C-alpha positions as a Markdown table, in Angstrom:
| # | Residue | x | y | z |
|---|---|---|---|---|
| 1 | Met | 0.0 | 0.0 | 0.0 |
| 2 | Lys | 1.4 | 3.4 | -1.0 |
| 3 | Val | 0.7 | 6.4 | 1.2 |
| 4 | Glu | 1.6 | 10.0 | 0.5 |
| 5 | Ile | 2.2 | 12.4 | 3.4 |
| 6 | Lys | 0.1 | 15.5 | 2.6 |
| 7 | Lys | 0.5 | 17.6 | 5.7 |
| 8 | Val | 2.5 | 17.4 | 8.9 |
| 9 | His | 1.0 | 19.3 | 11.9 |
| 10 | Ile | 3.8 | 21.2 | 13.5 |
| 11 | Ser | 2.1 | 21.1 | 16.9 |
| 12 | Ser | 2.0 | 17.3 | 16.8 |
| 13 | Val | 5.8 | 17.3 | 16.3 |
| 14 | Leu | 6.5 | 19.8 | 19.0 |
| 15 | Phe | 4.2 | 18.2 | 21.6 |
| 16 | Ser | 5.3 | 14.7 | 21.1 |
| 17 | Val | 8.3 | 12.7 | 22.4 |
| 18 | Phe | 10.5 | 14.2 | 19.6 |
| 19 | Pro | 11.8 | 17.2 | 21.6 |
| 20 | Leu | 12.7 | 15.0 | 24.5 |
| 21 | Ala | 14.6 | 12.5 | 22.2 |
| 22 | Val | 16.5 | 15.4 | 20.6 |
| 23 | Phe | 17.4 | 16.8 | 24.1 |
| 24 | Val | 18.7 | 13.4 | 25.3 |
| 25 | Val | 20.9 | 13.1 | 22.1 |
| 26 | Met | 22.2 | 16.6 | 22.6 |
| 27 | Leu | 22.8 | 15.9 | 26.3 |
| 28 | Cys | 24.8 | 12.8 | 25.4 |
| 29 | Gly | 26.8 | 14.8 | 22.9 |
| 30 | Ala | 27.5 | 17.5 | 25.6 |
| 31 | Phe | 28.7 | 14.9 | 28.1 |
| 32 | Ile | 31.2 | 13.5 | 25.6 |
| 33 | Glu | 33.0 | 16.7 | 26.2 |
| 34 | Phe | 33.1 | 15.8 | 29.9 |
| 35 | Phe | 36.0 | 13.5 | 29.1 |
| 36 | Ser | 38.1 | 16.2 | 27.5 |
| 37 | Pro | 41.5 | 16.6 | 29.1 |
| 38 | Asp | 41.0 | 20.4 | 29.2 |
| 39 | Ala | 37.9 | 20.2 | 31.3 |
| 40 | Asn | 37.7 | 22.2 | 34.5 |
| 41 | Phe | 35.2 | 20.4 | 36.6 |
| 42 | Gly | 32.8 | 22.4 | 38.6 |
| 43 | Ile | 29.2 | 23.4 | 38.8 |
| 44 | Ala | 29.7 | 26.2 | 36.2 |
| 45 | Tyr | 31.1 | 23.7 | 33.8 |
| 46 | Phe | 28.3 | 21.2 | 34.4 |
| 47 | Met | 25.7 | 23.9 | 33.9 |
| 48 | Gly | 27.4 | 25.0 | 30.7 |
| 49 | Leu | 27.1 | 21.5 | 29.4 |
| 50 | Ile | 23.4 | 21.4 | 30.2 |
| 51 | Met | 22.8 | 24.9 | 28.7 |
| 52 | Arg | 24.7 | 23.8 | 25.5 |
| 53 | Ala | 22.4 | 20.8 | 25.2 |
| 54 | Ile | 19.3 | 23.0 | 25.7 |
| 55 | Gln | 20.6 | 25.5 | 23.1 |
| 56 | Gly | 21.3 | 22.7 | 20.6 |
| 57 | Thr | 17.9 | 21.2 | 21.2 |
| 58 | Leu | 16.2 | 24.6 | 20.5 |
| 59 | Leu | 18.2 | 25.2 | 17.4 |
| 60 | Phe | 17.4 | 21.7 | 16.1 |
| 61 | Leu | 13.7 | 22.2 | 16.8 |
| 62 | Leu | 13.7 | 25.6 | 15.1 |
| 63 | Gly | 15.2 | 24.0 | 12.0 |
| 64 | Thr | 12.6 | 21.2 | 12.1 |
| 65 | Val | 9.8 | 23.7 | 12.4 |
| 66 | Ala | 11.2 | 25.7 | 9.5 |
| 67 | Phe | 11.5 | 22.5 | 7.4 |
| 68 | Leu | 7.9 | 21.5 | 8.2 |
| 69 | Phe | 6.6 | 25.0 | 7.4 |
| 70 | Ile | 8.3 | 24.9 | 4.0 |
| 71 | Tyr | 7.1 | 21.3 | 3.4 |
| 72 | Asn | 3.5 | 22.2 | 4.2 |
| 73 | Ala | 3.7 | 25.4 | 2.0 |
| 74 | Leu | 5.0 | 23.4 | -0.9 |
| 75 | Gln | 2.3 | 20.8 | -0.4 |
| 76 | Ala | -0.3 | 23.6 | -0.5 |
| 77 | Leu | 1.1 | 24.7 | -3.8 |
| 78 | Gly | 0.5 | 21.3 | -5.3 |
| 79 | Ile | 4.0 | 19.8 | -5.3 |
| 80 | Arg | 4.0 | 16.0 | -4.6 |
| 81 | Gly | 4.8 | 14.9 | -1.1 |
| 82 | Ile | 6.8 | 12.0 | 0.4 |
| 83 | His | 5.6 | 8.6 | -0.7 |
| 84 | Val | 5.8 | 5.7 | 1.8 |
| 85 | Glu | 5.2 | 2.1 | 0.9 |
| 86 | Leu | 3.6 | 0.1 | 3.8 |
| 87 | Glu | 3.1 | -3.6 | 4.0 |
| 88 | Asp | 0.7 | -5.6 | 6.1 |
| 89 | Lys | 2.1 | -8.4 | 8.3 |
C-alpha cells in the first residue's frame, strides 16, 4: 500500500516525544565533552554542558519547524509529497 504524506502538523511534532529525544541526544553529545582533558570540573562547567544541550535542542527544533513549514507550504502549492510504501504483516 502506497501512502503520501500530505501535511504534517507542527504542533504534533512539538508536543510529542520528539523534543525529549533530541534533548537526550544533545545531552549525550555534551557529556562526551566531559571526558576532554581540558575540562575544569565544577558546577559552572556542568551547567554549561546542560545549557549547551538546551541550546542545541532549541536550534534543532527551530530547524525542524522551518522544514515542516516549508514542506507544508510546498504541499499547499500542489507539489507532490513524500511517498511511503507500507506492507501488512
